GULUM-60020 format. One line per 3 residues: their letters; for each residue x, y, z of C-alpha. Coordinates in nm, 4 decimals. Example, Ala and Ser with C-alpha at 12.3 -4.5 7.8 and 13.67 -1.06 7.14 Angstrom:
<pts>
as	1.2300:-0.4500:0.7800 ~ 1.3670:-0.1060:0.7140
</pts>
This chain:
<pts>
mrt	-1.9180:-0.4986:-1.2642 ~ -1.9496:-0.1646:-1.2874 ~ -1.6447:0.0292:-1.2254
irl	-1.4667:0.3768:-1.2054 ~ -1.1577:0.5353:-1.3653 ~ -0.9645:0.6797:-1.1003
tta	-0.6169:0.7811:-0.9856 ~ -0.4602:0.5678:-0.7110 ~ -0.4603:0.8759:-0.5060
dal	-0.8309:0.9699:-0.5995 ~ -0.8872:0.5843:-0.4960 ~ -0.7597:0.5696:-0.1878
vqw	-0.9452:0.9272:-0.0713 ~ -1.2862:0.8055:-0.1809 ~ -1.2309:0.4778:0.0439
lia	-1.1284:0.6575:0.3387 ~ -1.4550:0.8395:0.2972 ~ -1.6705:0.5854:0.2729
qrt	-1.5249:0.4161:0.6053 ~ -1.7479:0.4927:0.8699 ~ -1.7858:0.3868:1.2547
lid	-1.9908:0.3887:1.5521 ~ -1.9566:0.5855:1.8490 ~ -2.1972:0.5681:2.1506
gte	-2.4300:0.4526:1.8867 ~ -2.4226:0.7223:1.6231 ~ -2.2861:0.6900:1.2671
apl	-1.9695:0.8911:1.2314 ~ -1.6717:0.8900:0.9731 ~ -1.3680:0.6563:1.0872
fgg	-1.1388:0.8575:0.9512 ~ -1.1781:1.2300:1.1481 ~ -0.9667:1.3838:0.9158
iya	-0.5844:1.4487:0.7740 ~ -0.3178:1.6476:0.8958 ~ -0.1283:1.7254:0.6069
ifg	0.2184:1.9099:0.5121 ~ 0.2206:1.8989:0.1450 ~ 0.5718:1.8679:-0.0595
hgn	0.6553:1.6843:-0.3661 ~ 0.5413:1.3518:-0.3290 ~ 0.2353:1.4057:-0.1925
vtc	0.1098:1.7706:-0.3211 ~ 0.0224:1.7126:-0.6563 ~ -0.2096:1.3840:-0.6579
lgq	-0.2607:1.3033:-0.2998 ~ -0.3251:1.6679:-0.2486 ~ -0.5322:1.7424:-0.5155
ale	-0.7720:1.4713:-0.3999 ~ -0.7578:1.5855:-0.0749 ~ -0.8514:1.9186:-0.2198
aaq	-1.1594:1.8043:-0.4136 ~ -1.3279:1.5669:-0.0911 ~ -1.2298:1.8509:0.1810
del	-1.6278:1.9225:0.2696 ~ -1.5920:1.4967:0.3557 ~ -1.2614:1.4954:0.4927
ptw	-1.0864:1.7988:0.6564 ~ -0.7792:1.8346:0.5845 ~ -0.5927:2.0659:0.8757
rgq	-0.2124:2.1985:0.8123 ~ 0.0298:2.1242:1.0624 ~ 0.3587:2.2969:1.1242
hee	0.5740:1.9837:1.1489 ~ 0.4986:1.6653:1.0678 ~ 0.5884:1.4871:1.4010
gma	0.3564:1.7442:1.5599 ~ 0.1117:1.6627:1.3401 ~ 0.1253:1.2792:1.3714
laa	0.1607:1.3171:1.7545 ~ -0.1730:1.5155:1.7570 ~ -0.3173:1.2265:1.5585
vaf	-0.2338:1.0082:1.8297 ~ -0.3527:1.1936:2.1068 ~ -0.6708:1.2095:1.9205
aka	-0.7213:0.8651:1.8862 ~ -0.6668:0.8431:2.2511 ~ -0.9217:1.0897:2.3467
rrr	-1.1642:0.9569:2.1079 ~ -1.1020:0.5890:2.2644 ~ -0.9679:0.4405:1.9621
qqv	-1.3162:0.4602:1.8165 ~ -1.2045:0.6993:1.5507 ~ -0.8718:0.7649:1.3558
mia	-0.6847:1.0502:1.2305 ~ -0.4514:1.0675:0.9468 ~ -0.1277:1.2183:0.8861
tss	0.0546:1.2568:0.5378 ~ 0.3871:1.4012:0.4320 ~ 0.6046:1.4091:0.1097
igp	0.8854:1.2180:0.0712 ~ 1.2242:1.1964:0.2876 ~ 1.2610:1.4164:0.6222
gat	0.8815:1.4563:0.5961 ~ 0.8306:1.1090:0.6167 ~ 1.0820:1.0349:0.8759
nmv	1.0185:1.3234:1.0823 ~ 0.7024:1.0931:1.1574 ~ 0.8719:0.7865:1.2786
taa	0.8890:0.9085:1.6408 ~ 0.5424:0.9448:1.6255 ~ 0.4666:0.6150:1.5189
aca	0.6735:0.4404:1.7946 ~ 0.4639:0.6667:2.0391 ~ 0.1219:0.4907:1.8630
htn	0.2865:0.1791:1.8303 ~ 0.4002:0.1558:2.2511 ~ 0.0617:0.3045:2.3332
rlp	-0.1558:0.0302:2.1428 ~ -0.2926:0.3584:1.9617 ~ -0.4518:0.3565:1.5939
lll	-0.2899:0.5810:1.3470 ~ -0.3005:0.6172:0.9623 ~ 0.0099:0.7376:0.8080
iag	0.0277:0.8017:0.4148 ~ 0.4037:0.8921:0.3248 ~ 0.5286:0.9900:-0.0143
dtf	0.7675:0.7935:-0.1873 ~ 1.0319:0.7566:-0.4600 ~ 0.9152:0.6589:-0.8235
asr	0.8410:0.2846:-0.8760 ~ 1.0136:0.2758:-1.1962 ~ 1.3240:0.4086:-1.0979
ipd	1.3811:0.5916:-1.4275 ~ 1.4178:0.9740:-1.2483 ~ 1.6301:0.8160:-0.9801
pvl	1.7573:0.9272:-0.7642 ~ 1.5330:1.2128:-0.6855 ~ 1.5488:1.5408:-0.4758
qqv	1.5555:1.3659:-0.0958 ~ 1.5934:0.9976:-0.2114 ~ 1.8186:0.8167:0.0358
enf	1.9743:0.5657:-0.1839 ~ 2.0475:0.2410:-0.0436 ~ 2.3740:0.0797:-0.2530
gep	2.2412:-0.3006:-0.2232 ~ 1.9273:-0.3015:-0.2000 ~ 1.7482:-0.0441:-0.4702
att	1.3925:-0.0956:-0.3232 ~ 1.4845:0.0207:0.0221 ~ 1.3882:0.3868:0.0743
vnd	1.3929:0.5866:0.3926 ~ 1.0025:0.4461:0.4393 ~ 1.1361:0.1050:0.5535
afr	1.1958:0.2758:0.8702 ~ 0.8426:0.2488:0.9461 ~ 0.8537:-0.1215:0.9665
pvt	0.9906:-0.1626:1.3547 ~ 0.7239:0.0791:1.4394 ~ 0.4248:-0.0038:1.2640
ryw	0.1116:-0.2747:1.2957 ~ 0.0947:-0.2647:0.9642 ~ 0.3186:-0.1377:0.6485
dri	0.2673:-0.1562:0.2986 ~ 0.4163:-0.0075:-0.0199 ~ 0.1571:0.0593:-0.3393
vkp	0.3004:-0.0133:-0.6151 ~ 0.0004:-0.0932:-0.8552 ~ -0.3392:0.0743:-0.8139
sql	-0.4926:-0.2818:-0.8150 ~ -0.3070:-0.3602:-0.4565 ~ -0.5347:-0.0893:-0.2951
aqs	-0.8303:-0.3378:-0.2958 ~ -0.6271:-0.5801:-0.1064 ~ -0.4282:-0.3554:0.1414
lpq	-0.6548:-0.0968:0.2873 ~ -0.9164:-0.4141:0.4255 ~ -0.6318:-0.5110:0.6258
lva	-0.5202:-0.1959:0.7122 ~ -0.8553:-0.0472:0.8699 ~ -0.8603:-0.4017:1.0656
tll	-0.5315:-0.3331:1.2073 ~ -0.6366:-0.0182:1.3147 ~ -0.9639:-0.1399:1.4895
dpa	-0.8395:-0.4638:1.5997 ~ -0.8450:-0.4400:2.0026 ~ -0.5452:-0.6882:2.0113
dcg	-0.3189:-0.5752:1.7519 ~ -0.4361:-0.2147:1.7614 ~ -0.1422:0.0268:1.6239
paf	-0.0429:0.2754:1.3879 ~ -0.0460:0.1669:1.0115 ~ 0.1522:0.3205:0.6865
lgl	0.1207:0.3382:0.3189 ~ 0.3906:0.4658:0.1174 ~ 0.3032:0.5959:-0.2057
pqd	0.5598:0.6045:-0.4979 ~ 0.5185:0.9674:-0.6689 ~ 0.4469:0.7754:-1.0173
vqa	0.1770:0.5311:-0.8732 ~ -0.0619:0.7899:-0.7276 ~ -0.0737:0.9394:-1.0373
eas	-0.1687:0.6267:-1.2496 ~ -0.5125:0.5774:-1.3146 ~ -0.7089:0.2754:-1.2939
dfp	-1.0721:0.1013:-1.3364 ~ -1.1905:0.0507:-0.9708 ~ -1.5035:-0.1235:-0.8998
erl	-1.7452:0.0832:-0.7932 ~ -1.8253:-0.1399:-0.4853 ~ -1.4753:-0.0892:-0.3298
fep	-1.6097:0.2966:-0.2437 ~ -1.9634:0.1583:-0.0728 ~ -2.0025:0.2882:0.2893
vvh	-1.8717:0.0606:0.5475 ~ -1.9753:0.0683:0.9040 ~ -1.7233:-0.0549:1.1143
eip	-1.8039:-0.1933:1.4934 ~ -1.4780:-0.2732:1.6770 ~ -1.4725:-0.6649:1.7761
rpr	-1.5345:-0.7461:2.1470 ~ -1.3993:-1.0920:2.1928 ~ -1.5049:-1.2955:2.4553
pda	-1.2587:-1.5132:2.6881 ~ -1.2357:-1.8488:2.6856 ~ -1.4765:-2.0263:2.9332
rqv	-1.2005:-2.2414:3.0870 ~ -0.9480:-1.9506:3.1200 ~ -1.2618:-1.7508:3.3317
aea	-1.3242:-2.0407:3.5716 ~ -0.9714:-2.0683:3.6350 ~ -0.9314:-1.6902:3.7184
aql	-1.2420:-1.7391:3.9242 ~ -1.1082:-2.0319:4.0998 ~ -0.7757:-1.8330:4.1974
isg	-0.8997:-1.4999:4.2692 ~ -1.2010:-1.6818:4.4986 ~ -0.9286:-1.8036:4.7241
acr	-0.7782:-1.4745:4.7732 ~ -0.6983:-1.3222:5.0723 ~ -0.5787:-0.9955:4.9999
pli	-0.6509:-0.9347:4.6323 ~ -0.6010:-0.6440:4.4290 ~ -0.7043:-0.4947:4.0676
vag	-0.4483:-0.3197:3.8566 ~ -0.6524:-0.1260:3.5991 ~ -0.4958:-0.0344:3.2838
ggv	-0.5225:0.1811:2.9687 ~ -0.7285:-0.1002:2.8063 ~ -1.0234:-0.0323:3.0124
hys	-1.0711:0.2950:2.8715 ~ -1.0520:0.1556:2.4954 ~ -1.2782:-0.1240:2.6176
lae	-1.4904:0.1455:2.7358 ~ -1.5124:-0.0788:3.0545 ~ -1.4907:0.1984:3.3127
eel	-1.8462:0.1284:3.4627 ~ -1.8237:-0.2514:3.4505 ~ -1.4741:-0.2411:3.6669
rgf	-1.6153:-0.0169:3.9042 ~ -1.9158:-0.2772:3.9042 ~ -1.6703:-0.5734:3.9657
aea	-1.4982:-0.4332:4.1781 ~ -1.8153:-0.3038:4.4520 ~ -1.9438:-0.6546:4.3938
hqv	-1.6380:-0.8261:4.5596 ~ -1.5046:-0.5527:4.7517 ~ -1.1525:-0.5461:4.5801
pvv	-0.9304:-0.2450:4.6287 ~ -0.8164:-0.0688:4.2474 ~ -0.4868:0.1051:4.2046
etv	-0.4205:0.2588:3.8427 ~ -0.1337:0.2562:3.6193 ~ -0.0310:0.5705:3.4356
agk	-0.2296:0.4767:3.1070 ~ -0.5327:0.3654:3.3600 ~ -0.5869:0.7092:3.5458
stf	-0.9148:0.8134:3.5470 ~ -1.0713:0.4560:3.5510 ~ -1.1768:0.5440:3.8871
mad	-1.2734:0.8900:4.0548 ~ -1.0511:0.9938:4.3100 ~ -1.2954:0.9980:4.5882
hpl	-1.4216:0.6413:4.5508 ~ -1.3940:0.4130:4.8344 ~ -1.2214:0.1322:4.7141
yvg	-0.9532:0.3751:4.4795 ~ -0.6123:0.3750:4.6280 ~ -0.4266:0.5710:4.3968
pig	-0.1444:0.5032:4.1187 ~ 0.0746:0.2077:4.1631 ~ 0.4456:0.1765:4.0469
vig	0.7641:0.4242:3.9935 ~ 0.5587:0.7102:3.9905 ~ 0.2750:0.6012:4.1758
sde	0.1967:0.6349:4.5833 ~ 0.3827:0.4343:4.8435 ~ -0.0002:0.3627:4.9603
anr	-0.0624:0.1854:4.6449 ~ 0.2547:-0.0005:4.6228 ~ 0.2279:-0.0985:5.0322
lag	-0.0958:-0.2701:4.9275 ~ 0.0534:-0.4085:4.6227 ~ 0.3400:-0.5582:4.7825
ead	0.1010:-0.7344:5.0255 ~ -0.1388:-0.8778:4.7596 ~ -0.1407:-1.2286:4.6672
vvl	-0.3623:-1.2588:4.3694 ~ -0.3672:-0.9278:4.1170 ~ -0.6040:-0.9314:3.8677
avg	-0.4450:-0.7099:3.5881 ~ -0.7087:-0.5371:3.3478 ~ -0.5942:-0.3718:3.0314
trl	-0.1990:-0.3321:3.1097 ~ 0.1093:-0.4174:2.9599 ~ 0.2760:-0.4310:3.3339
qdf	0.5630:-0.2378:3.2006 ~ 0.8238:-0.1534:3.4390 ~ 0.7223:0.1994:3.5684
tta	0.3854:0.0280:3.6801 ~ 0.6005:-0.3152:3.8566 ~ 0.8603:-0.0580:3.9771
swt	1.0793:-0.3158:3.7609 ~ 0.9343:-0.5859:3.9009 ~ 0.9904:-0.4907:4.2822
vfq	0.6424:-0.3818:4.3520 ~ 0.4828:-0.7395:4.4208 ~ 0.6532:-0.8817:4.7309
nee	0.4335:-1.1593:4.8133 ~ 0.6022:-1.5011:4.7461 ~ 0.2425:-1.6554:4.7058
lri	0.1423:-1.3723:4.4561 ~ -0.0453:-1.4914:4.1319 ~ -0.1480:-1.2545:3.8664
val	-0.4454:-1.2816:3.6448 ~ -0.3622:-1.0963:3.3270 ~ -0.7247:-0.9947:3.1463
nta	-0.5894:-0.8375:2.7950 ~ -0.7081:-0.8621:2.4426 ~ -0.3870:-0.8968:2.3484
rfd	-0.2607:-1.2294:2.4025 ~ 0.0988:-1.0931:2.3879 ~ 0.0150:-0.9167:2.6982
avk	-0.1907:-1.1575:2.8703 ~ 0.0821:-1.4454:2.8803 ~ 0.3586:-1.2249:3.0204
hra	0.5130:-1.3334:3.3275 ~ 0.3691:-1.6316:3.4088 ~ 0.0396:-1.4737:3.4376
lpv	-0.2729:-1.6887:3.4139 ~ -0.4244:-1.5212:3.1149 ~ -0.8061:-1.4102:3.0115
agd	-0.7671:-1.3073:2.6558 ~ -1.0651:-1.0894:2.5879 ~ -1.2624:-0.7949:2.5733
are	-1.2184:-0.5988:2.9339 ~ -1.5934:-0.5161:2.9488 ~ -1.7166:-0.8692:2.8201
slf	-1.4420:-1.0746:3.0533 ~ -1.5255:-0.8276:3.3786 ~ -1.8591:-0.9397:3.3327
elg	-1.8086:-1.3339:3.2620 ~ -1.6003:-1.2986:3.5304 ~ -1.8089:-1.1301:3.7823
aal	-2.0858:-1.4089:3.7157 ~ -1.8424:-1.6836:3.7976 ~ -1.7577:-1.5193:4.0985
egw	-2.0990:-1.4369:4.2302 ~ -2.1510:-1.4273:4.5944 ~ -1.7738:-1.3905:4.6478
raa	-1.6124:-1.0795:4.8359 ~ -1.2674:-1.0154:4.9500 ~ -1.2249:-0.9971:5.3282
dew	-1.3456:-0.6892:5.5312 ~ -1.0096:-0.6551:5.7100 ~ -0.8286:-0.6491:5.3359
arr	-1.1042:-0.3552:5.2619 ~ -1.0294:-0.1742:5.5834 ~ -0.6615:-0.2023:5.5119
aqa	-0.6651:-0.0667:5.1743 ~ -0.9258:0.1978:5.3124 ~ -0.6322:0.3241:5.5535
eae	-0.3985:0.3394:5.2745 ~ -0.6498:0.5549:5.0494 ~ -0.6838:0.8091:5.3671
afd	-0.3075:0.8307:5.4189 ~ -0.3131:0.8461:4.9856 ~ -0.5341:1.1616:5.0228
rai	-0.3558:1.3428:5.3261 ~ -0.0398:1.3127:5.1559 ~ -0.1393:1.4814:4.8365
ear	-0.3162:1.7518:5.0625 ~ 0.0000:1.8183:5.2376 ~ 0.2051:1.8360:4.8854
tap	-0.0033:2.0343:4.6865 ~ -0.1053:2.3134:4.9848 ~ -0.0126:2.6439:4.8500
geg	0.3349:2.7632:5.0370 ~ 0.5702:3.0473:4.9978 ~ 0.8473:3.1156:4.7557
vps	0.8657:2.9435:4.4239 ~ 0.5917:2.7109:4.3777 ~ 0.6597:2.3431:4.3295
yaq	0.5484:2.0917:4.0569 ~ 0.2815:1.9489:4.3146 ~ 0.1611:2.2739:4.4146
vvg	0.0852:2.3950:4.0446 ~ -0.0853:2.0765:3.9811 ~ -0.3181:2.0866:4.2899
avn	-0.4131:2.4722:4.1956 ~ -0.4744:2.3604:3.8584 ~ -0.6594:2.0495:3.9365
rla	-0.8564:2.2304:4.1967 ~ -1.0258:2.4671:3.9273 ~ -1.0807:2.2004:3.7162
ead	-1.4107:2.0599:3.6329 ~ -1.5225:1.7243:3.5407 ~ -1.5432:1.7405:3.1895
dyv	-1.1677:1.8918:3.1580 ~ -0.9098:1.6732:2.9961 ~ -0.5403:1.7109:3.1471
lta	-0.2594:1.6310:2.9102 ~ 0.1282:1.5707:2.9897 ~ 0.3836:1.3888:2.8637
sgg	0.7593:1.2787:2.9746 ~ 1.0149:1.4559:3.2295 ~ 0.9056:1.5572:3.5735
lpg	0.5020:1.6158:3.5031 ~ 0.4346:1.2564:3.4502 ~ 0.5444:1.1616:3.8359
eln	0.3271:1.5059:3.9689 ~ 0.0292:1.4595:3.7810 ~ -0.0003:1.0605:3.8041
vnw	0.0412:1.1031:4.2028 ~ -0.1116:1.4376:4.2751 ~ -0.4136:1.4736:4.0337
rsk	-0.7524:1.3743:4.1493 ~ -0.9414:1.2226:3.8549 ~ -1.2979:1.3891:3.8462
gia	-1.4081:1.2621:3.5706 ~ -1.3623:0.9444:3.3722 ~ -1.1125:0.8940:3.0924
tfd	-0.9822:1.2655:3.1243 ~ -0.6752:1.2344:3.1660 ~ -0.3714:1.1600:2.8946
cey	-0.0064:1.1051:3.0166 ~ 0.2017:1.0041:2.7445 ~ 0.4584:0.7876:2.9242
gys	0.4511:0.4791:2.7220 ~ 0.7150:0.5882:2.5054 ~ 0.7428:0.9137:2.7283
cmg	0.8208:1.1393:2.4292 ~ 0.8904:1.4809:2.4769 ~ 0.7233:1.7046:2.2310
yei	0.4086:1.5590:2.2504 ~ 0.2629:1.7815:2.5221 ~ 0.1416:2.0576:2.2940
agg	0.0557:1.8864:1.9791 ~ -0.0959:1.6381:2.1684 ~ -0.3088:1.9161:2.2997
wga	-0.4136:2.0157:1.9773 ~ -0.5364:1.6630:1.8975 ~ -0.7436:1.6026:2.1971
ama	-0.9218:1.9797:2.1324 ~ -1.0446:1.8478:1.8145 ~ -1.1479:1.5331:1.9776
rer	-1.3099:1.6494:2.2854 ~ -1.6494:1.8096:2.2832 ~ -1.7113:1.9087:2.6460
gdv	-1.4630:2.1037:2.8814 ~ -1.1270:2.2358:2.8104 ~ -0.7836:2.0667:2.7571
ivl	-0.5643:2.1586:2.9938 ~ -0.1827:2.0717:2.8898 ~ 0.0905:2.1137:3.1393
vgd	0.4450:2.0830:2.9755 ~ 0.7736:2.1611:3.0795 ~ 1.0385:2.4318:2.9274
gsy	1.2391:2.1631:2.8067 ~ 0.9728:2.0012:2.5898 ~ 0.8163:2.3426:2.4704
lml	1.1480:2.4080:2.3354 ~ 1.1699:2.0763:2.1316 ~ 0.7780:2.1260:1.9968
nsd	0.5642:2.4316:2.0245 ~ 0.4386:2.5119:1.7148 ~ 0.1119:2.3524:1.7602
lys	0.0049:2.6511:1.9469 ~ -0.0072:2.8176:1.5931 ~ -0.2108:2.5207:1.4762
svl	-0.4509:2.5338:1.7505 ~ -0.4987:2.9580:1.7261 ~ -0.5481:2.8837:1.3315
sgh	-0.7946:2.5719:1.3487 ~ -0.9526:2.7487:1.6512 ~ -0.9109:2.4490:1.9134
kmi	-0.8721:2.5825:2.2260 ~ -0.6458:2.4618:2.4567 ~ -0.5158:2.5848:2.8277
vvv	-0.1467:2.5601:2.8391 ~ 0.0554:2.5685:3.1780 ~ 0.4431:2.5985:3.1085
cdn	0.6478:2.5042:3.4063 ~ 0.9731:2.6468:3.3684 ~ 1.2707:2.4849:3.5974
ggy	1.5579:2.6097:3.3969 ~ 1.6644:2.2698:3.2055 ~ 1.5890:1.9274:3.2126
avi	1.5942:1.8913:3.5924 ~ 1.4351:1.5641:3.6063 ~ 1.6646:1.4167:3.4121
erl	1.9440:1.6067:3.6650 ~ 1.7270:1.4195:3.9543 ~ 1.8188:1.0756:3.7645
qvg	2.1811:1.1669:3.7049 ~ 2.2622:1.3024:4.0761 ~ 2.0672:1.0770:4.2371
qgg	2.2974:0.7698:4.0819 ~ 2.5895:0.9207:4.1922 ~ 2.6935:1.1507:3.8810
vsf	2.7183:1.5453:3.9142 ~ 2.4967:1.7732:3.7128 ~ 2.6429:1.7979:3.3746
nnm	2.4311:1.8990:3.0315 ~ 2.1131:1.8943:3.1899 ~ 2.0518:2.2312:3.3511
wet	2.1649:2.5446:3.1726 ~ 2.4485:2.6243:3.3972 ~ 2.6264:2.3044:3.3307
thv	2.6476:2.3336:2.9635 ~ 2.8827:2.5194:2.6825 ~ 2.6615:2.8275:2.7172
aeq	2.8710:3.1729:2.6930 ~ 2.5523:3.3770:2.8675 ~ 2.2442:3.2344:3.0169
vrv	1.9772:3.3667:2.8980 ~ 1.6211:3.3112:3.0399 ~ 1.3152:3.2354:2.7433
dfa	1.0302:3.4457:2.7779 ~ 0.7556:3.1836:2.6897 ~ 0.4763:3.4225:2.7028
aha	0.6302:3.6384:2.4614 ~ 0.7152:3.3591:2.2164 ~ 0.3502:3.2170:2.3088
ral	0.2022:3.5786:2.2031 ~ 0.3895:3.5565:1.8883 ~ 0.2021:3.2484:1.7813
gce	-0.0961:3.4377:1.8800 ~ -0.2383:3.2901:2.1830 ~ -0.3206:3.4568:2.5160
aes	-0.0306:3.4586:2.7235 ~ 0.0745:3.5758:3.0722 ~ 0.3612:3.5214:3.3147
vat	0.2995:3.4731:3.6890 ~ 0.4997:3.3850:3.9739 ~ 0.2677:3.2211:4.2965
ite	0.0030:2.9995:4.2824 ~ -0.2327:3.2825:4.3832 ~ -0.1504:3.4397:4.0478
leg	-0.1638:3.1412:3.8957 ~ -0.5512:3.0731:4.0181 ~ -0.6075:3.4006:3.8591
afe	-0.4756:3.3192:3.5225 ~ -0.6289:3.0126:3.4996 ~ -0.9885:3.1833:3.5590
rar	-0.8594:3.4013:3.2765 ~ -0.7943:3.1221:3.0214 ~ -1.0590:2.9780:3.1063
aas	-1.2790:3.2856:3.0063 ~ -1.0818:3.3058:2.6835 ~ -1.2420:3.2260:2.3561
gts	-0.8718:3.0990:2.2294 ~ -0.5955:2.8883:2.3471 ~ -0.3939:3.0719:2.6292
viv	-0.0540:3.0177:2.7733 ~ 0.0511:3.0730:3.1196 ~ 0.3869:3.0238:3.2584
vpv	0.5092:2.9458:3.6055 ~ 0.8471:2.9066:3.7581 ~ 0.8521:2.5820:3.9274
eaq	1.1411:2.4675:4.1855 ~ 1.3635:2.2319:4.0366 ~ 1.4458:2.0532:4.3075
aws	1.1307:2.0020:4.4755 ~ 0.9858:1.6304:4.3799 ~ 0.6668:1.3995:4.5118
egs	0.9157:1.1756:4.6500 ~ 0.8055:0.8051:4.6452 ~ 1.0168:0.4963:4.7269
afw	0.9730:0.2631:4.4574 ~ 1.2441:0.1052:4.2833 ~ 1.3376:0.1744:3.8998
evg	1.6375:-0.0352:3.7771 ~ 1.8494:0.2311:3.5460 ~ 2.1894:0.1518:3.4394
vpe	2.4819:0.2488:3.7149 ~ 2.8285:0.1804:3.6402 ~ 2.9905:-0.1454:3.7741
vsg	3.3152:0.0110:3.8837 ~ 3.3553:0.3862:3.9170 ~ 3.6292:0.6188:4.1069
raa	3.3568:0.8580:4.2154 ~ 3.2241:0.7412:4.6023 ~ 2.8747:0.8261:4.5147
vra	2.8479:0.6467:4.2321 ~ 2.9634:0.3124:4.4193 ~ 2.7112:0.3718:4.6797
are	2.4502:0.4294:4.3875 ~ 2.5628:0.0665:4.2373 ~ 2.5056:-0.0811:4.5905
ale	2.1877:0.0329:4.6085 ~ 2.0970:-0.1152:4.2524 ~ 2.1882:-0.3893:4.3617
agk	2.0068:-0.4305:4.6768 ~ 1.7179:-0.3415:4.4758 ~ 1.7494:-0.5903:4.2214
rlq	1.7697:-0.8692:4.4678 ~ 1.4062:-0.7736:4.5465 ~ 1.3129:-0.8393:4.1629
rvg	1.0714:-1.1432:4.0749 ~ 1.2813:-1.2911:3.8370 ~ 1.1565:-1.5833:3.5858
w	0.8050:-1.5217:3.5814
</pts>
């Protein structure tokens, strides 16, 4: 067997380069690049290996490890899990800064490779700089914090372990059922250690994401159940995007005349003007879609975890006879809540289920009922997003940007009040053009994610909507986008604080406290000049006061060659209100009458929950 002598770090980089994938039938690198902030623990060995390979595996410098890893998460989503980015850090705080991003990827079922430096396997120099010593477990380092938020975790303590670990790692990243983040810890001395690696370890391998077919019995049972439905409904989740199954879902819905609602992750599986599309479901969904869900007797849930915001804490489905058919690659998700599982790839499973249902269509009366709700939903959007006088609402800002957006543009947001406003007011003009990180609801995802999405997208502009709170939390990748030349248009909606959490706080009987600046311990309230800050990072930036001014600024940002930031004030108390229930903790006893009333409302909502599914 022919061998080549390499350090562990060199061997890892050469193996990463050898991994290939197919995107739309064209061969491409599986790993699109690596985000890196170097420090002791990854600069002298891994850093040198990356420098030598930079033409084949490009390295991008970020400003914060969490931001880099979040950019990688957004890249993977924009590539629909067909390509992966890597993030690497030094030991200690550089590593733990990436834990939040790992949790974000894990929650959202997105591939991400994290490589962090680690303490010395020999332990001779211990304790080294930034090492957190565990008194009773000397083998434990801060990198063990990644164990609960990754799908694959390993620490390489011998060069020979790479040959066993790396194939398992990439299999996890590409597994449609178990997809999620993978982590490698690289002790500093092991990175430097040389070994004789077999040359065939570095031969190119072209990976294809598997499409597991469903069990024939499960398909037959699901078809029998659906064909007996009087009021069937499809709930489209993010798994539709990752299976590239939008066309199959549309064909299935049209062939069988079944209305469709979307989860947050599933938004833009359907075009907004499709006659079978009724809107988003759940807590930040539309009342129209939720009413339809409340009447449905069979729900075909495609590629969704059915989390609390989708199900309104399990109150949205009110038909006592309701049955759920859960079509999902992940067995864990398919068997939730006593659903009838169809475990398989969304595209292939829809094809087989459609064949089993050939000739069957839902009743015309139900289709007309869905169309009436869809028309009511459209009217509600028109009313909410119409320009008005005074400080704009979130809905008016979303509507203005939506009207100017083109089919190839990609809109991105996360956390706070914007997910609800975009989910319910944004009309999708293109398939797979919407990213709202609401699985982990991670503040700070927006700008970092916009940078990653801009790297991934080949057409259109990436449009980021971010609140003032998230902007202050993690904004430095504006500078990254300027330096790397990956343009995005960032709209900062400034309501002067954490207004959506204040809404929850006050709505559950509390008083405004520590969310808006006027209720915090500040000596003097100072309004941030976000436009000046963005200009200091190299962006084009301007502040506007009205929707008309926003529209003009957006057109200028569209024409600009680099990243632009538009700052617009938004009304802190104007929301696109829905009536769906969301269970949160409300004190069972309180001296405050408003809290007692909120508790009564909570208990009334809980009586509507479907228990024991």
